[in-house]
VOPAGU-2260 file (C-alpha; in pm, 1 decimal, decimal comma):
REM VOPAGU-2260
SITE   aa  ch    i         X         Y         Z
SITE  MET   A    0   11936,0    8093,2    9249,5
SITE  SER   A    1   11807,4    7841,3    9498,5
SITE  THR   A    2   11741,7    7502,3    9346,1
SITE  THR   A    3   11515,4    7388,2    9624,6
SITE  THR   A    4   11192,3    7281,6    9463,2
SITE  ALA   A    5   10846,6    7297,9    9605,0
SITE  ALA   A    6   10738,4    7013,5    9822,3
SITE  ALA   A    7   10545,4    6738,4    9655,6
SITE  GLY   A    8   10220,5    6891,4    9538,5
SITE  THR   A    9   10036,9    6994,7    9228,4
SITE  PRO   A   10   10217,9    7105,6    8912,0
SITE  ALA   A   11   10069,8    7453,2    8965,1
SITE  SER   A   12   10222,6    7484,9    9312,3
SITE  ARG   A   13   10562,0    7368,5    9190,1
SITE  MET   A   14   10559,7    7610,2    8895,7
SITE  LYS   A   15   10444,4    7891,3    9123,9
SITE  ALA   A   16   10744,7    7837,6    9352,5
SITE  LEU   A   17   10983,4    7840,3    9057,2
SITE  ALA   A   18   10813,2    8144,1    8902,4
SITE  ARG   A   19   10848,0    8333,7    9230,7
SITE  ALA   A   20   11222,4    8270,7    9232,6
SITE  GLU   A   21   11255,4    8374,6    8868,6
SITE  LEU   A   22   11057,9    8693,3    8932,7
SITE  THR   A   23   11297,2    8785,2    9212,3
SITE  LEU   A   24   11595,6    8734,0    8983,3
SITE  LEU   A   25   11429,0    8930,9    8704,9
SITE  GLY   A   26   11376,6    9225,5    8937,3
SITE  ARG   A   27   11748,6    9227,9    9017,2
SITE  ASN   A   28   11853,7    9226,4    8651,7
SITE  LYS   A   29   11849,3    9592,6    8551,7
SITE  ALA   A   30   11947,9    9526,4    8190,5
SITE  ALA   A   31   11665,8    9275,8    8145,1
SITE  MET   A   32   11415,4    9509,9    8308,2
SITE  PHE   A   33   11520,8    9795,0    8078,6
SITE  THR   A   34   11488,4    9574,6    7770,8
SITE  ALA   A   35   11148,3    9447,2    7876,8
SITE  LEU   A   36   10991,5    9765,8    8012,4
SITE  VAL   A   37   11152,5   10059,1    7833,2
SITE  LEU   A   38   11268,0    9938,5    7492,6
SITE  PRO   A   39   10921,1    9855,1    7348,5
SITE  ALA   A   40   10790,1   10203,6    7433,0
SITE  MET   A   41   11102,8   10367,8    7291,7
SITE  LEU   A   42   11076,1   10174,1    6964,8
SITE  THR   A   43   10707,5   10258,1    6934,2
SITE  PHE   A   44   10781,3   10628,8    6978,3
SITE  SER   A   45   11070,7   10615,0    6731,1
SITE  MET   A   46   10856,4   10460,9    6456,3
SITE  SER   A   47   10568,4   10707,5    6497,2
SITE  SER   A   48   10718,5   10960,0    6252,2
SITE  ALA   A   49   10765,1   10689,9    5987,5
SITE  VAL   A   50   10404,9   10574,7    6027,4
SITE  ASP   A   51   10281,2   10933,3    5997,7
SITE  GLY   A   52   10437,2   10946,2    5651,1
SITE  MET   A   53   10269,9   10627,9    5524,8
SITE  ASP   A   54    9979,1   10633,5    5283,3
SITE  LEU   A   55    9726,8   10434,3    5483,6
SITE  GLU   A   56    9400,5   10550,3    5325,7
SITE  GLU   A   57    9364,0   10265,8    5075,6
SITE  SER   A   58    9441,9   10001,1    5338,6
SITE  GLY   A   59    9177,1   10130,3    5579,6
SITE  LEU   A   60    9431,8   10156,5    5859,4
SITE  THR   A   61    9514,2   10450,1    6085,4
SITE  VAL   A   62    9829,1   10556,4    6266,7
SITE  GLY   A   63    9688,3   10398,2    6581,5
SITE  THR   A   64    9609,5   10061,2    6423,7
SITE  VAL   A   65    9966,4   10049,1    6293,3
SITE  LEU   A   66   10149,7   10169,9    6603,6
SITE  LEU   A   67    9956,1    9977,5    6869,3
SITE  PRO   A   68    9997,0    9623,7    6726,7
SITE  GLY   A   69   10360,5    9708,5    6659,8
SITE  SER   A   70   10414,2    9815,2    7019,9
SITE  LEU   A   71   10259,7    9493,0    7152,0
SITE  GLY   A   72   10475,8    9298,8    6907,7
SITE  TYR   A   73   10783,5    9466,5    7054,2
SITE  VAL   A   74   10672,4    9349,8    7398,5
SITE  LEU   A   75   10639,2    8990,9    7278,1
SITE  LEU   A   76   10982,1    9004,5    7115,5
SITE  PHE   A   77   11181,5    9176,7    7387,9
SITE  ALA   A   78   10994,9    9105,1    7713,2
SITE  VAL   A   79   10921,8    8741,0    7629,2
SITE  TYR   A   80   11136,1    8596,5    7349,5
SITE  SER   A   81   11466,1    8778,0    7400,4
SITE  ALA   A   82   11441,9    8772,5    7779,6
SITE  LEU   A   83   11363,9    8401,3    7797,0
SITE  VAL   A   84   11647,6    8299,9    7565,7
SITE  GLY   A   85   11882,1    8460,5    7817,5
SITE  VAL   A   86   11705,1    8298,8    8113,4
SITE  PHE   A   87   11715,4    7948,0    7968,8
SITE  VAL   A   88   12079,7    7976,1    7862,9
SITE  VAL   A   89   12203,0    8125,0    8190,6
SITE  ARG   A   90   12012,4    7875,7    8405,1
SITE  ARG   A   91   12149,1    7589,1    8195,4
SITE  GLU   A   92   12509,2    7709,4    8212,1
SITE  GLU   A   93   12482,2    7761,0    8589,6
SITE  LEU   A   94   12357,7    7399,8    8625,5
SITE  VAL   A   95   12027,6    7522,7    8768,6
SITE  LEU   A   96   11819,9    7332,2    8513,8
SITE  LYS   A   97   12013,3    7012,9    8580,1
SITE  ARG   A   98   11958,1    7040,3    8956,2
SITE  LEU   A   99   11589,3    7123,1    8916,1
SITE  ARG   A  100   11537,6    6803,4    8717,4
SITE  THR   A  101   11650,0    6597,3    9018,8
SITE  GLY   A  102   11353,8    6720,7    9222,5
SITE  GLU   A  103   10976,2    6704,5    9188,0
SITE  LEU   A  104   10958,8    6935,8    8887,3
SITE  ARG   A  105   10900,7    6782,6    8545,6
SITE  ASP   A  106   11071,3    6917,4    8234,9
SITE  ARG   A  107   10769,5    7109,9    8104,5
SITE  GLU   A  108   10706,3    7251,7    8452,5
SITE  ILE   A  109   11062,9    7384,0    8469,6
SITE  LEU   A  110   11032,6    7560,7    8135,9
SITE  ALA   A  111   10682,7    7692,0    8206,2
SITE  GLY   A  112   10770,5    7809,5    8556,3
SITE  ALA   A  113   11077,6    7993,0    8431,6
SITE  ALA   A  114   10868,4    8161,5    8160,2
SITE  LEU   A  115   10575,6    8271,2    8378,5
SITE  PRO   A  116   10726,6    8596,3    8517,5
SITE  ALA   A  117   10825,8    8721,1    8171,6
SITE  VAL   A  118   10483,7    8637,6    8027,9
SITE  ALA   A  119   10298,8    8799,1    8318,8
SITE  LEU   A  120   10512,1    9111,6    8291,9
SITE  ALA   A  121   10448,6    9123,1    7916,2
SITE  PHE   A  122   10071,0    9099,3    7960,1
SITE  VAL   A  123   10067,7    9381,8    8214,3
SITE  GLN   A  124   10281,6    9593,2    7984,0
SITE  CYS   A  125   10053,5    9518,3    7687,8
SITE  VAL   A  126    9748,9    9636,8    7883,1
SITE  LEU   A  127    9925,8    9959,0    7982,8
SITE  LEU   A  128   10050,9   10023,4    7628,2
SITE  ALA   A  129    9707,4    9955,1    7481,7
SITE  ALA   A  130    9547,2   10196,6    7727,1
SITE  GLY   A  131    9815,5   10459,9    7665,8
SITE  CYS   A  132    9797,2   10435,1    7287,6
SITE  THR   A  133    9418,0   10448,5    7298,3
SITE  VAL   A  134    9429,8   10777,2    7488,8
SITE  VAL   A  135    9723,8   10940,7    7310,9
SITE  LEU   A  136    9619,7   10838,1    6959,3
SITE  ASP   A  137    9246,2   10887,0    7025,3
SITE  MET   A  138    9163,5   10532,5    6917,6
SITE  ALA   A  139    8822,8   10369,8    6946,4
SITE  ALA   A  140    8770,0   10061,9    7160,2
SITE  PRO   A  141    8858,8    9729,4    6996,1
SITE  ARG   A  142    8584,2    9598,2    6769,9
SITE  ALA   A  143    8672,6    9236,3    6848,5
SITE  VAL   A  144    8854,7    9215,6    7181,5
SITE  TRP   A  145    8873,9    8837,0    7161,5
SITE  LEU   A  146    9088,7    8860,5    6847,6
SITE  ALA   A  147    9341,7    9083,5    7023,0
SITE  VAL   A  148    9347,3    8855,1    7327,3
SITE  ALA   A  149    9387,4    8548,5    7106,2
SITE  GLY   A  150    9675,5    8717,6    6924,0
SITE  LEU   A  151    9853,4    8798,0    7249,0
SITE  LEU   A  152    9804,8    8448,5    7391,2
SITE  LEU   A  153    9919,5    8274,4    7074,4
SITE  GLY   A  154   10210,3    8514,9    7035,3
SITE  ALA   A  155   10326,7    8471,4    7394,9
SITE  ALA   A  156   10304,5    8091,5    7375,4
SITE  LEU   A  157   10497,8    8086,1    7049,8
SITE  MET   A  158   10766,0    8323,9    7180,2
SITE  CYS   A  159   10818,4    8099,0    7484,2
SITE  VAL   A  160   10856,7    7790,9    7266,9
SITE  LEU   A  161   11088,4    7962,5    7018,4
SITE  ALA   A  162   11294,6    8103,5    7305,8
SITE  ALA   A  163   11357,0    7751,0    7435,9
SITE  ALA   A  164   11437,6    7633,5    7083,1
SITE  THR   A  165   11682,3    7921,1    7030,9
SITE  ALA   A  166   11845,5    7852,3    7367,7
SITE  ALA   A  167   11910,4    7496,1    7253,2
SITE  PHE   A  168   12154,7    7630,2    6992,4
SITE  THR   A  169   12305,3    7908,4    7206,3
SITE  ARG   A  170   12628,1    7832,5    7388,6
SITE  SER   A  171   12653,4    8120,2    7636,8
SITE  ALA   A  172   12480,2    8424,9    7782,1
SITE  GLU   A  173   12690,4    8644,4    7554,2
SITE  GLY   A  174   12589,5    8432,1    7256,8
SITE  ALA   A  175   12222,5    8483,8    7345,2
SITE  GLN   A  176   12256,1    8849,1    7251,4
SITE  ILE   A  177   12346,3    8738,5    6898,7
SITE  SER   A  178   12127,6    8431,3    6854,9
SITE  VAL   A  179   11807,3    8630,1    6909,4
SITE  MET   A  180   11887,3    8882,1    6635,2
SITE  PRO   A  181   11753,4    8687,7    6332,3
SITE  MET   A  182   11411,7    8647,7    6494,2
SITE  LEU   A  183   11404,6    9009,5    6613,8
SITE  LEU   A  184   11505,8    9162,3    6281,1
SITE  LEU   A  185   11292,6    8933,4    6067,2
SITE  SER   A  186   10985,4    8999,3    6279,3
SITE  MET   A  187   11029,5    9374,9    6293,7
SITE  VAL   A  188   11084,9    9401,3    5918,1
SITE  GLY   A  189   10842,6    9142,4    5784,4
SITE  SER   A  190   10569,2    9064,2    6038,8
SITE  GLY   A  191   10369,6    9384,2    5994,0
SITE  MET   A  192   10498,9    9557,2    6304,6
SITE  VAL   A  193   10652,9    9857,3    6127,3
SITE  VAL   A  194   10512,8    9819,0    5774,9
SITE  PRO   A  195   10165,0    9658,4    5775,3
SITE  LEU   A  196   10122,9    9366,5    5538,4
SITE  ASP   A  197    9822,1    9551,3    5394,0
SITE  VAL   A  198   10047,6    9811,7    5230,9
SITE  MET   A  199   10307,8    9563,6    5103,1
SITE  PRO   A  200   10300,0    9422,4    4748,6
SITE  SER   A  201   10070,9    9118,7    4749,2
SITE  ALA   A  202   10345,8    8870,0    4663,3
SITE  LEU   A  203   10571,1    8996,3    4943,2
SITE  ALA   A  204   10281,1    9009,0    5189,5
SITE  SER   A  205   10194,6    8645,9    5111,6
SITE  VAL   A  206   10546,3    8541,4    5209,9
SITE  CYS   A  207   10559,2    8762,4    5519,5
SITE  GLU   A  208   10228,5    8617,8    5642,6
SITE  LEU   A  209   10413,3    8292,9    5703,9
SITE  LEU   A  210   10667,5    8441,9    5946,7
SITE  PRO   A  211   10632,6    8327,2    6309,8
SITE  LEU   A  212   10503,5    8652,5    6461,4
SITE  SER   A  213   10285,3    8760,8    6166,6
SITE  PRO   A  214    9969,1    8577,0    6283,9
SITE  ALA   A  215    9982,5    8736,6    6629,6
SITE  ILE   A  216   10024,3    9086,6    6485,4
SITE  ALA   A  217    9744,2    9027,6    6235,1
SITE  LEU   A  218    9506,9    8904,8    6506,3
SITE  ILE   A  219    9591,6    9194,9    6738,1
SITE  ARG   A  220    9537,9    9445,8    6456,3
SITE  GLY   A  221    9216,9    9267,3    6360,7
SITE  GLY   A  222    9095,5    9312,7    6716,6
SITE  TRP   A  223    9089,3    9687,9    6659,9
SITE  THR   A  224    8988,2    9698,9    6293,9
SITE  GLY   A  225    8750,7    9403,0    6291,5
SITE  ALA   A  226    8863,2    9342,9    5934,0
SITE  LEU   A  227    8949,6    8971,4    5946,1
SITE  ASP   A  228    8717,5    8734,1    5762,8
SITE  THR   A  229    8685,1    8366,1    5850,0
SITE  GLY   A  230    8933,6    8249,3    5588,0
SITE  GLU   A  231    9201,0    8494,2    5703,2
SITE  LEU   A  232    9138,7    8404,1    6066,2
SITE  LEU   A  233    9178,0    8032,6    6003,0
SITE  GLY   A  234    9489,8    8094,8    5797,1
SITE  HIS   A  235    9655,4    8296,9    6074,1
SITE  LEU   A  236    9556,8    8043,2    6338,7
SITE  GLY   A  237    9692,9    7760,2    6125,7
SITE  THR   A  238   10025,0    7938,9    6076,3
SITE  ALA   A  239   10058,9    8012,4    6448,3
SITE  VAL   A  240    9979,1    7653,0    6546,6
SITE  ALA   A  241   10220,5    7516,6    6284,5
SITE  TRP   A  242   10507,7    7730,6    6414,5
SITE  THR   A  243   10424,9    7635,2    6772,9
SITE  LEU   A  244   10426,6    7264,3    6692,6
SITE  LEU   A  245   10752,6    7302,8    6503,0
SITE  GLY   A  246   10903,2    7483,5    6800,6
SITE  VAL   A  247   10783,7    7215,6    7042,3
SITE  PHE   A  248   10940,7    6949,3    6821,6
SITE  ALA   A  249   11271,7    7141,4    6819,9
SITE  VAL   A  250   11267,2    7180,2    7198,7
SITE  ARG   A  251   11191,4    6813,3    7260,2
SITE  LYS   A  252   11464,9    6702,4    7021,9
SITE  TRP   A  253   11747,4    6950,3    7084,9
SITE  PHE   A  254   11694,8    7137,2    7412,7
SITE  ARG   A  255   11987,4    7079,6    7648,3
SITE  TRP   A  256   11960,9    7064,4    8024,9
SITE  GLU   A  257   12335,7    7069,1    8090,5
SITE  PRO   A  258   12602,7    7318,0    7980,4
SITE  ARG   A  259   12710,6    7300,7    7618,4
SITE  ARG   A  260   13076,2    7207,9    7576,5
């Protein structure tokens, strides 16, 4: 990867130059492209039979309002979080981050620029999955589009921050495949992606609501069901902001710009 930074200019122009380089590298990484583009759709298809067998009548949910938020959650986890942990670790170990810091780019611009291609790809994929699920599952249009958009934006921002925080404690590219597993498994099991919190026992649901990805999934699902009241909305927003601030604190304190030894 070239470490030549953009000429002195605005932060946007510098991040754009870095994002363009990262997008080129992402396109050459077949494993990363498969994980980001194919895996979310495969997981959504694989969980469809399990969702069909759920008793969703009392919760007011449908197969579509369970599968679609889950599929977008998979995109956030694999196309953003998992992919960016690998990007940050590899760029650090190859001394790319260290060299970039000697140029015009500031620390937050380096991290944001490196994350932009993954986030943009995730948003495009989310739109395509939402359109596909709407057609295949015969779903109605979202009742509150702004809730779904807010969920995606908050989820993507949080996944970027947590990816940088996870990279801070990951020693190698091989280690990144392991260090992401707790977040992936915990989110898939407890954040309402496979089993909606609405059908969980109330005590368990109250705990699972506090997991990092739970607010994003709840907001996305609420975009289609329109079932979130003001108290629930504020609670989910508060949880998402708290996790984001905690992640930012971890990145500022422990993120490393040089190889771990």
